[in-house]
Kinemage of the C-alpha trace (Angstrom):
@kinemage 1
@onewidth
@group {chain A} dominant
@subgroup {mainchain}
@vectorlist {calphas} color= white
{ca unk a 1} P 125.172 52.605 177.927
{ca unk a 2} L 123.451 51.246 174.317
{ca unk a 3} L 123.151 51.812 170.821
{ca unk a 4} L 119.625 52.851 170.780
{ca unk a 5} L 120.101 54.483 174.209
{ca unk a 6} L 123.904 56.147 174.002
{ca unk a 7} L 122.697 59.268 176.032
{ca unk a 8} L 121.722 56.955 179.044
{ca unk a 9} L 122.116 58.675 182.619
{ca unk a 10} L 123.743 62.034 180.905
{ca unk a 11} L 121.734 65.436 182.608
{ca unk a 12} L 121.806 67.590 179.433
{ca unk a 13} L 120.580 71.274 180.023
{ca unk a 14} L 118.895 73.124 176.772
{ca unk a 15} L 118.562 76.567 177.020
{ca unk a 16} L 116.669 77.215 174.234
{ca unk a 17} L 113.106 79.122 174.348
{ca unk a 18} L 110.477 76.536 175.428
{ca unk a 19} L 108.780 76.591 172.319
{ca unk a 20} L 111.944 76.416 170.104
{ca unk a 21} L 113.458 73.376 172.647
{ca unk a 22} L 110.446 70.375 172.396
{ca unk a 23} L 111.620 68.636 169.289
{ca unk a 24} L 115.246 68.162 170.949
{ca unk a 25} L 114.107 67.742 174.473
{ca unk a 26} L 112.408 64.689 172.633
{ca unk a 27} L 115.202 63.269 170.624
{ca unk a 28} L 117.631 63.431 173.874
{ca unk a 29} L 115.295 61.532 175.789
{ca unk a 30} L 114.570 59.020 173.386
{ca unk a 31} L 118.680 58.410 173.351
{ca unk a 32} L 118.368 58.024 177.619
{ca unk a 33} L 119.308 61.477 178.709
{ca unk a 34} L 117.802 63.102 181.127
{ca unk a 35} L 116.985 66.760 179.980
{ca unk a 36} L 116.508 70.383 182.128
{ca unk a 37} L 115.143 73.331 180.219
{ca unk a 38} L 116.239 76.284 181.219
{ca unk a 39} L 114.989 79.048 178.561
{ca unk a 40} L 118.005 81.150 178.279
{ca unk a 41} L 115.987 84.033 175.945
{ca unk a 42} L 112.645 84.952 175.778
{ca unk a 43} L 110.973 86.318 172.335
{ca unk a 44} L 108.688 89.211 171.826
{ca unk a 45} L 106.918 91.244 170.130
{ca unk a 46} L 109.275 95.269 169.440
{ca unk a 47} L 108.251 98.042 171.377
{ca unk a 48} L 107.440 99.998 168.432
{ca unk a 49} L 106.245 97.731 165.001
{ca unk a 50} L 105.613 100.639 162.818
{ca unk a 51} L 108.708 100.624 160.869
{ca unk a 52} L 108.657 96.847 160.416
{ca unk a 53} L 104.823 97.361 159.435
{ca unk a 54} L 105.703 100.149 157.401
{ca unk a 55} L 108.189 97.838 155.275
{ca unk a 56} L 105.440 95.599 154.346
{ca unk a 57} L 103.292 97.544 153.303
{ca unk a 58} L 105.843 98.965 150.901
{ca unk a 59} L 107.303 95.552 149.672
{ca unk a 60} L 106.857 96.510 146.528
{ca unk a 61} L 110.632 98.441 147.144
{ca unk a 62} L 112.270 95.849 147.982
{ca unk a 63} L 114.131 93.357 145.448
{ca unk a 64} L 114.813 90.723 148.720
{ca unk a 65} L 114.054 89.696 151.977
{ca unk a 66} L 116.709 87.905 154.006
{ca unk a 67} L 115.265 85.764 157.317
{ca unk a 68} L 118.493 84.872 159.590
{ca unk a 69} L 116.105 82.704 161.993
{ca unk a 70} L 113.346 80.965 162.610
{ca unk a 71} L 111.798 83.888 164.650
{ca unk a 72} L 112.612 86.520 162.122
{ca unk a 73} L 109.978 84.636 159.904
{ca unk a 74} L 107.615 83.785 162.724
{ca unk a 75} L 106.837 87.725 163.751
{ca unk a 76} L 107.478 89.043 160.157
{ca unk a 77} L 104.907 86.526 158.928
{ca unk a 78} L 102.575 87.234 161.928
{ca unk a 79} L 103.291 91.386 160.862
{ca unk a 80} L 101.955 90.671 157.355
{ca unk a 81} L 98.794 88.715 158.434
{ca unk a 82} L 98.036 91.471 160.708
{ca unk a 83} L 98.566 94.293 157.663
{ca unk a 84} L 96.627 92.378 155.149
{ca unk a 85} L 99.674 91.289 153.380
{ca unk a 86} L 98.357 87.274 152.189
{ca unk a 87} L 101.754 85.470 152.351
{ca unk a 88} L 102.729 83.476 148.617
{ca unk a 89} L 99.897 86.012 146.779
{ca unk a 90} L 100.943 88.674 144.691
{ca unk a 91} L 104.111 89.988 143.780
{ca unk a 92} L 106.759 89.204 146.004
{ca unk a 93} L 110.335 90.026 146.610
{ca unk a 94} L 113.053 86.952 146.404
{ca unk a 95} L 113.374 85.402 150.026
{ca unk a 96} L 116.397 83.631 151.308
{ca unk a 97} L 117.324 82.017 154.499
{ca unk a 98} L 120.213 81.644 156.302
{ca unk a 99} L 120.215 77.553 157.022
{ca unk a 100} L 117.584 74.949 156.411
{ca unk a 101} L 115.948 75.547 159.887
{ca unk a 102} L 114.783 78.755 159.015
{ca unk a 103} L 114.249 77.688 155.736
{ca unk a 104} L 111.790 75.227 156.968
{ca unk a 105} L 110.381 77.861 159.315
{ca unk a 106} L 109.738 79.925 156.342
{ca unk a 107} L 108.001 77.134 153.707
{ca unk a 108} L 105.677 76.279 157.107
{ca unk a 109} L 104.429 80.182 156.756
{ca unk a 110} L 103.638 79.819 153.369
{ca unk a 111} L 107.216 81.711 152.079
{ca unk a 112} L 108.662 80.332 148.970
{ca unk a 113} L 112.044 80.440 149.454
{ca unk a 114} L 114.773 81.388 146.524
{ca unk a 115} L 117.855 80.920 148.450
{ca unk a 116} L 118.787 78.994 151.452
{ca unk a 117} L 122.699 79.929 152.445
{ca unk a 118} L 125.170 76.921 152.305
{ca unk a 119} L 127.088 78.369 156.099
{ca unk a 120} L 125.188 78.776 158.428
{ca unk a 121} L 126.520 82.233 158.908
{ca unk a 122} L 124.425 85.520 158.321
{ca unk a 123} L 128.117 86.913 156.424
{ca unk a 124} L 128.136 83.437 154.170
{ca unk a 125} L 124.920 84.742 153.402
{ca unk a 126} L 125.703 88.318 152.046
{ca unk a 127} L 129.060 86.388 150.509
{ca unk a 128} L 126.971 83.784 148.650
{ca unk a 129} L 124.524 86.385 147.694
{ca unk a 130} L 127.051 89.029 146.638
{ca unk a 131} L 126.924 89.059 142.940
{ca unk a 132} L 122.682 88.894 143.106
{ca unk a 133} L 122.289 91.964 145.819
{ca unk a 134} L 124.682 94.614 144.319
{ca unk a 135} L 122.340 97.707 143.291
{ca unk a 136} L 119.740 95.928 145.015
{ca unk a 137} L 117.714 97.338 147.731
{ca unk a 138} L 117.451 94.577 150.902
{ca unk a 139} L 114.922 94.006 153.648
{ca unk a 140} L 116.200 92.631 156.903
{ca unk a 141} L 114.065 92.088 159.324
{ca unk a 142} L 115.732 90.454 162.669
{ca unk a 143} L 116.213 90.908 166.786
{ca unk a 144} L 116.849 94.264 167.877
{ca unk a 145} L 120.031 92.609 169.530
{ca unk a 146} L 121.284 91.480 166.166
{ca unk a 147} L 124.694 92.404 164.866
{ca unk a 148} L 125.956 94.220 162.149
{ca unk a 149} L 128.475 91.908 160.737
{ca unk a 150} L 125.169 90.824 157.745
{ca unk a 151} L 124.089 93.986 157.077
{ca unk a 152} L 127.591 95.988 157.136
{ca unk a 153} L 128.510 93.019 154.548
{ca unk a 154} L 125.719 93.503 152.496
{ca unk a 155} L 126.342 97.159 152.162
{ca unk a 156} L 129.894 96.268 151.283
{ca unk a 157} L 128.160 94.156 148.176
{ca unk a 158} L 126.605 97.323 146.878
{ca unk a 159} L 123.472 96.240 148.585
{ca unk a 160} L 120.841 99.374 150.108
{ca unk a 161} L 119.839 97.750 153.433
{ca unk a 162} L 116.817 98.632 155.215
{ca unk a 163} L 116.710 96.741 158.638
{ca unk a 164} L 113.347 96.766 160.605
{ca unk a 165} L 113.202 94.991 164.126
{ca unk a 166} L 110.933 91.976 164.023
{ca unk a 167} L 110.855 90.833 167.539
{ca unk a 168} L 112.592 92.008 170.521
{ca unk a 169} L 115.010 89.200 172.493
{ca unk a 170} L 114.909 89.011 175.934
{ca unk a 171} L 116.426 87.246 179.072
{ca unk a 172} L 115.685 84.538 180.588
{ca unk a 173} L 112.381 83.137 180.930
{ca unk a 174} L 110.548 80.955 183.358
{ca unk a 175} L 112.890 78.079 184.434
{ca unk a 176} L 111.387 74.615 186.334
{ca unk a 177} L 112.379 74.243 189.822
{ca unk a 178} L 115.696 72.737 190.308
{ca unk a 179} L 117.443 73.581 187.130
{ca unk a 180} L 119.397 76.586 188.236
{ca unk a 181} L 120.472 74.739 191.619
{ca unk a 182} L 121.627 71.925 189.272
{ca unk a 183} L 123.965 74.130 187.498
{ca unk a 184} L 125.337 76.376 190.293
{ca unk a 185} L 125.875 72.902 192.001
{ca unk a 186} L 127.218 71.482 188.289
{ca unk a 187} L 124.980 68.439 188.588
{ca unk a 188} L 124.524 68.660 184.669
{ca unk a 189} L 126.675 66.940 181.920
{ca unk a 190} L 126.125 69.043 179.048
{ca unk a 191} L 124.767 72.867 179.013
{ca unk a 192} L 123.935 73.405 175.063
{ca unk a 193} L 123.743 77.254 173.953
{ca unk a 194} L 122.246 78.603 170.563
{ca unk a 195} L 123.159 81.890 170.409
{ca unk a 196} L 125.570 84.388 171.922
{ca unk a 197} L 122.033 85.888 173.570
{ca unk a 198} L 121.520 82.748 175.397
{ca unk a 199} L 125.302 82.642 176.585
{ca unk a 200} L 125.269 86.756 177.600
{ca unk a 201} L 122.149 85.291 179.597
{ca unk a 202} L 123.147 82.330 181.273
{ca unk a 203} L 126.609 83.850 182.371
{ca unk a 204} L 124.546 87.272 183.574
{ca unk a 205} L 122.189 84.750 186.107
{ca unk a 206} L 124.615 82.721 187.196
{ca unk a 207} L 127.634 84.903 187.691
{ca unk a 208} L 131.083 85.057 185.779
{ca unk a 209} L 132.526 82.852 188.492
{ca unk a 210} L 129.755 80.270 188.955
{ca unk a 211} L 130.088 79.929 184.958
{ca unk a 212} L 133.563 79.389 184.804
{ca unk a 213} L 133.162 76.720 187.455
{ca unk a 214} L 130.285 75.231 185.948
{ca unk a 215} L 132.158 74.846 182.505
{ca unk a 216} L 135.238 73.267 183.813
{ca unk a 217} L 132.998 70.376 185.084
{ca unk a 218} L 130.163 70.288 182.316
{ca unk a 219} L 130.853 70.148 178.697
{ca unk a 220} L 129.522 73.713 177.476
{ca unk a 221} L 127.997 72.668 173.714
{ca unk a 222} L 127.783 75.145 170.789
{ca unk a 223} L 125.533 75.291 167.636
{ca unk a 224} L 127.903 76.902 164.982
{ca unk a 225} L 130.928 78.892 165.089
{ca unk a 226} L 129.409 81.823 166.510
{ca unk a 227} L 128.102 80.977 169.417
{ca unk a 228} L 131.344 79.021 170.266
{ca unk a 229} L 133.104 82.348 169.950
{ca unk a 230} L 130.869 83.874 172.219
{ca unk a 231} L 131.568 81.149 174.946
{ca unk a 232} L 135.380 81.614 174.461
{ca unk a 233} L 135.085 85.141 174.793
{ca unk a 234} L 133.358 84.637 178.055
{ca unk a 235} L 136.894 82.519 178.952
{ca unk a 236} L 135.632 79.272 178.941
{ca unk a 237} L 136.134 76.172 177.095
{ca unk a 238} L 133.619 75.014 174.209
{ca unk a 239} L 134.022 70.862 174.451
{ca unk a 240} L 131.227 70.266 171.907
{ca unk a 241} L 130.421 72.201 168.771
{ca unk a 242} L 127.892 71.181 166.467
{ca unk a 243} L 128.767 72.221 162.477
{ca unk a 244} L 124.797 72.891 161.703
{ca unk a 245} L 122.654 75.170 163.456
{ca unk a 246} L 120.057 71.816 163.852
{ca unk a 247} L 118.581 69.801 166.234
{ca unk a 248} L 120.379 66.508 164.977
{ca unk a 249} L 123.371 68.330 164.150
{ca unk a 250} L 123.574 69.215 167.798
{ca unk a 251} L 122.644 65.798 169.723
{ca unk a 252} L 124.747 64.354 166.814
{ca unk a 253} L 127.797 66.062 168.188
{ca unk a 254} L 126.833 65.816 172.255
{ca unk a 255} L 126.612 61.843 171.580
{ca unk a 256} L 130.619 61.403 169.614
{ca unk a 257} L 131.653 63.538 172.410
{ca unk a 258} L 130.828 61.023 174.979
{ca unk a 259} L 132.139 58.272 172.628
{ca unk a 260} L 135.061 59.459 172.426
{ca unk a 261} L 137.804 57.896 175.353
{ca unk a 262} L 138.925 60.280 177.725
{ca unk a 263} L 136.259 62.913 176.410
{ca unk a 264} L 137.154 65.315 179.226
{ca unk a 265} L 140.595 65.964 177.686
{ca unk a 266} L 139.608 66.091 174.509
{ca unk a 267} L 138.359 70.000 174.867
{ca unk a 268} L 139.640 72.418 172.651
{ca unk a 269} L 139.658 76.422 173.226
């Protein structure tokens, strides 16, 4: 191990969708790691986009649009173009994003973000905006599998919330040969998770017993408290937890884990 290649010899599984994993793969490989890509979730158009397109066509009715993921931004902007709504032109509601990754994705699509949550949680966004959304109409485009915490918190703050499915979150995508075998045989050092859906899908693919045996031998890494909670609810130890939902934060957390003496004993429930 060297200062420039602190992860030399480590085999790290990245469970993000392929289009989202490339940046982290490059980051890890520059630090000496061998990266195995396992797209634990896949993303596609919703089965019925009527409600989404209708909401985009009626944006004048809303005071806020809240983006909770880069995928929400990507599919929302795609449908804006499809219905002829030009991003950045004309009258738009105020826009908010959960975290810098989502805000960056929005900026890349031409959106001007008015507020970025200081914490990387949907519920935190609702709390931070509580004074601004009271009595306001909010459009919330997101995955069909998203939870209820954010819209419930917004309604609790006095907002009127319209939820629309912007994209479908599916199961495990196409996996490179040998990756699943490496997981089943625990021939990896780290398995990184980026969403509760990834936890659910990988556990379902491997089976509960194999999933637990893998967690006992490899370090399970989570981005943020929501994913960490999903892992703990699945009955496994979270060895690594990245504070921020960014590639840099996850890689830094992995490096810190391996820099710790007797790191296998440093895991916490």
